[in-house]
N, C-alpha and C positions, 0 to 999 in steps of 0.2 A: 504493498500499500504506501509506504515511503517514495518508492519511483514513480508512482502513479502521480501521487501530489506534485512532487518536483516538474514531469513533465506538464502537468495543468498549469503551472504556475509560469514556467518558460513558455509556453505555447500563448498562454494568454498575455505577456510581454511582449512577445512577439507580435500578434497580431495590434497590440495597442502601438507598439512603434510602429509599424508598416501603416497603419491608420492615420497615424499623427503626420507620418511624411506625406501622404498622399493627400491628406486633407490640406496640407499648406502647401505643397509643391504642386500640386495636381495640375496639369496640363501646362505648365511651364519647366524650361529645361529639360532634360535628361529624361522625364518621365512623359512627355506628350507623344511617345507613340503608343503608350497603354490605349488598346481601343480603336487604333488605327494602323495595324499591319495590314499587307496584302492578305487577303483571304478571309479577311472580317466582312459582314455581309451587311450591307445597308442599302437598303430601299426606302426612300422620299418621294411620297405624293403632294397634290395640294393640300391637303385637310391630315395625313397621318403619314405616319413613318415607322419602319418595321428595321430593327439594328440588333444583329446577332454577333458577337466578336470571337468567331469561329477560331482563329490561330492565336488570339490572345489567351481564350480558355485553353487551349493545347500547351501553349508557352507556359502558362501558369500552373498547370498541371506537371508538367516535367521538371519546374524549379520545385516546387512542393512534394515532387517524389523523391527526388534527390534530398531534399531537408530532411524527410522524414528517413531516408535511409540512415543521414548521418546521426539521426537522435535517434533509431535504434541501434546503430551500432555502439555511441557513447554511454546509453543509458537503459539497454537491452540487455 
């Protein structure tokens, strides 16, 4: 149970830090590529639009898989 508690604390801190970075820098500088990768689907009409960031989701999934592999290596 102690390891699970540590994992939850570090995961929570990581989410807070990532949220703060995205909040303060969202759309400026080096974070402007998020949601604008080639392969992201964007359809806009006169009154409505549809947006699905396919490639952004894949990239985030690969990064999170790597982070979780490191967490399992050091905490598991």
